C-alpha positions in Angstrom: -13.1 -1.6 -29.2 -12.0 -5.1 -30.2 -12.7 -7.8 -27.7 -9.5 -9.2 -26.4 -8.1 -12.6 -27.4 -6.1 -14.7 -25.0 -3.3 -17.1 -25.6 -1.9 -18.9 -22.5 1.4 -20.7 -22.6 2.9 -23.2 -20.1 5.7 -20.9 -18.8 7.3 -17.5 -19.5 10.1 -19.0 -21.6 7.6 -20.6 -24.0 5.5 -17.5 -24.0 8.6 -15.4 -25.0 9.5 -17.8 -27.8 6.0 -18.1 -29.2 5.5 -14.3 -29.0 8.8 -13.7 -30.9 7.7 -16.1 -33.6 4.4 -14.4 -33.8 6.1 -11.0 -34.1 8.4 -12.2 -36.9 5.4 -13.4 -38.9 3.5 -10.1 -38.3 6.5 -8.0 -39.4 7.2 -10.1 -42.5 3.6 -10.0 -43.5 3.4 -6.2 -43.1 6.6 -5.7 -45.1 5.3 -7.9 -47.9 2.0 -5.9 -48.0 3.3 -2.3 -47.6 7.1 -2.5 -48.0 7.8 -1.6 -44.3 6.6 -2.3 -40.8 6.2 -0.4 -37.6 6.4 -1.9 -34.1 6.3 -0.3 -30.6 8.5 -2.1 -28.1 8.0 -2.4 -24.4 10.6 -2.9 -21.6 10.4 -4.9 -18.4 11.2 -8.5 -18.0 8.6 -9.8 -20.4 9.4 -7.3 -23.1 13.1 -7.9 -22.9 12.5 -11.6 -22.7 10.6 -11.5 -26.0 13.5 -9.5 -27.6 16.1 -12.0 -26.4 14.0 -14.8 -27.8 13.7 -13.0 -31.1 17.5 -12.5 -31.2 17.9 -16.3 -30.7 15.3 -17.3 -33.3 16.6 -18.6 -36.6 13.7 -17.1 -38.4 14.8 -13.5 -37.4 16.6 -13.3 -40.7 13.3 -13.4 -42.5 12.8 -9.8 -41.3 14.1 -7.0 -43.5 15.5 -5.0 -40.5 16.3 -2.0 -42.6 12.6 -1.5 -43.4 11.4 -1.7 -39.8 10.5 1.3 -37.7 10.8 0.9 -33.9 9.1 3.1 -31.4 8.7 2.8 -27.6 5.6 2.9 -25.5 7.4 4.6 -22.6 10.8 5.4 -21.3 12.5 6.2 -18.0 13.7 9.8 -18.2 17.3 9.0 -17.4 20.6 9.9 -19.1 21.5 8.3 -22.4 23.0 4.8 -21.9 21.6 4.4 -18.4 21.2 0.6 -17.8 17.6 1.3 -16.6 16.5 2.9 -19.9 14.3 0.6 -22.1 16.4 1.5 -25.2 19.6 0.5 -23.4 18.1 -2.9 -22.5 16.6 -3.4 -25.9 20.0 -2.8 -27.6 21.6 -5.4 -25.3 18.8 -7.9 -25.9 18.4 -7.5 -29.7 19.0 -4.2 -31.5 22.8 -4.3 -31.6 22.6 -7.8 -33.2 20.5 -6.9 -36.2 21.0 -4.5 -39.2 18.5 -1.8 -38.3 18.5 1.6 -40.0 19.4 4.0 -37.2 17.1 6.6 -38.6 14.2 4.2 -38.0 15.0 3.6 -34.4 12.9 6.2 -32.6 14.2 6.3 -29.1 12.5 8.6 -26.6 14.6 11.5 -25.4 17.0 11.1 -22.5 17.4 13.5 -19.5 20.7 14.6 -20.8 19.5 15.2 -24.3 18.5 18.5 -26.1 15.5 19.1 -23.7 17.6 18.8 -20.6 15.5 18.0 -17.5 12.2 19.2 -19.0 10.3 15.9 -19.4 7.2 17.7 -20.7 9.2 19.3 -23.6 10.8 15.9 -24.3 7.3 14.3 -24.5 6.1 17.1 -26.8 9.1 16.5 -29.1 8.4 12.7 -29.3 4.7 13.5 -30.1 6.0 15.8 -32.9 8.2 12.9 -34.2 5.2 10.6 -34.2 3.0 13.2 -36.0 5.7 13.7 -38.7 5.7 9.9 -39.3 1.9 9.7 -39.6 0.6 9.7 -43.1 -2.9 10.5 -44.6 -4.0 6.9 -44.2 -3.1 6.8 -40.5 -5.5 7.5 -37.6 -4.7 10.9 -36.2 -1.3 12.2 -35.3 0.5 8.9 -34.8 1.4 6.1 -37.3 -0.8 3.1 -37.6 1.6 0.8 -35.8 1.4 -2.8 -37.0 2.0 -4.1 -33.4 2.2 -2.2 -30.2 3.5 -4.3 -27.3 2.8 -3.5 -23.6 3.9 -5.2 -20.4 1.3 -5.3 -17.7 2.4 -4.3 -14.2 1.1 -5.9 -11.0 -1.0 -2.8 -10.4 -2.4 -3.0 -14.0 -0.2 -0.2 -15.4 0.8 -0.3 -19.0 3.6 1.9 -20.5 3.9 4.5 -17.8 0.2 5.0 -17.3 -0.5 4.2 -13.7 -3.9 3.8 -12.0 -5.6 7.1 -11.1 -2.7 9.3 -12.1 -3.1 12.2 -14.6 -1.4 10.5 -17.6 -4.0 7.7 -17.8 -6.8 10.4 -18.0 -5.2 12.2 -21.0 -7.5 12.2 -24.0 -5.9 14.7 -26.4 -2.1 14.4 -26.3 -0.3 11.4 -27.7 2.7 11.6 -25.5 3.0 13.0 -22.0 5.7 13.5 -19.3 4.9 11.5 -16.2 5.7 13.0 -12.8 5.6 11.1 -9.5 5.3 7.5 -10.9 4.8 5.1 -8.0 7.8 3.0 -9.1 11.3 4.3 -9.7 12.3 6.4 -11.5 9.4 8.8 -10.8 9.9 10.8 -14.0 9.1 9.1 -17.3 7.8 9.7 -20.9 4.8 7.7 -22.0 2.4 7.2 -24.9 -1.2 7.9 -23.9 -4.2 5.6 -24.4 -5.3 7.5 -27.5 -1.9 6.8 -29.1 -1.9 3.2 -28.0 -5.4 2.7 -29.6 -4.1 3.9 -33.0 -2.2 0.6 -33.4 -3.6 -2.1 -35.6 -2.8 -4.7 -33.0 -2.0 -4.3 -29.3 -0.3 -7.1 -27.5 -0.3 -7.2 -23.7 2.4 -9.4 -22.1 2.0 -10.9 -18.6 4.0 -13.7 -17.0 4.4 -14.7 -13.4 2.1 -15.1 -10.4 2.6 -11.4 -9.5 0.7 -10.5 -12.7 -2.3 -12.8 -12.1 -4.4 -10.4 -10.2 -3.7 -7.6 -12.6 -4.8 -9.7 -15.6 -7.9 -10.8 -13.8 -8.9 -7.2 -13.0 -8.1 -5.8 -16.4 -10.1 -8.6 -18.2 -13.1 -8.4 -15.8 -14.5 -5.2 -17.2 -12.7 -2.8 -14.9 -12.5 0.9 -15.9 -9.3 2.2 -17.5 -8.7 4.9 -14.9 -8.5 2.3 -12.2 -6.9 -0.4 -14.4 -5.0 1.2 -17.3 -4.5 -2.2 -19.0 -8.2 -2.4 -19.5 -8.0 0.6 -21.7 -5.3 -0.7 -24.0 -6.7 -2.1 -27.2 -6.0 -2.2 -30.9 -8.1 -1.2 -33.9 -8.2 -4.6 -35.4 -6.9 -6.9 -32.6 -6.2 -7.0 -28.9 -4.1 -9.9 -27.9 -3.2 -11.0 -24.3 -0.1 -13.3 -24.2 0.2 -14.9 -20.8 1.9 -17.8 -19.1 -0.1 -20.2 -16.9 0.9 -18.4 -13.7 -0.4 -15.0 -14.9 -3.6 -16.7 -16.1 -4.2 -18.5 -12.9 -7.0 -16.2 -11.7 -8.9 -16.0 -15.0 -12.0 -18.0 -15.6 -11.0 -21.0 -17.8 -13.8 -20.1 -20.2 -11.9 -17.0 -21.3 -9.3 -19.0 -23.3 -9.4 -22.3 -25.2 -7.8 -25.4 -23.7 -5.5 -25.8 -26.7 -3.7 -22.6 -25.8 -2.4 -23.8 -22.4 
């Protein structure tokens, strides 16, 4: 487990802009080193805020979008095109504005897709897609994502891994169907902690006073079953990107003054 690093920004707008710039650099570096890059996107207000900031960044053209694989950490199991789906929101924020290779945009299945209403079969299909993309140099049955981004919920959930529910306890499968999520919609598809931990870098995004307690709990040594965000970490780096409001309950010693 890599000890988490914290960067705290003045407000959520600055956090989104700085995170977008950081992501551009990471993608460009990965493409220069290996010819391609792989990123896992997150939804929610902070994930979509980052994508909107990336769309507005002049440096976005430094990315070779055709050589970028996009995956998702979780998805609401709703019909294709539903405005609540993460892929729909991501298309509006960024994806429709950049020249991606459609074959490299790995959306999670929709509830009106080939698996119908069977969310567990949809999850198994996404796990198979991940396994097919994993090479001999990867760790297990998922690709070694360059960056995997996660929003942190007020209850410390990440992806659709909620405290105490079965999905956060999963140790074998890489993708699971989630039933009875405590926030709507109740049925979802989610990566598991083992899949998340295969990433080279995991970035956790939190902005707003409603995320302050969650950040404090997750960074205080809490267990991952009770606080799923505490169990999300990367193989080489774990980075928490926060605004001042979300960091307000953290000990000041956890992050350098220059990052505020």
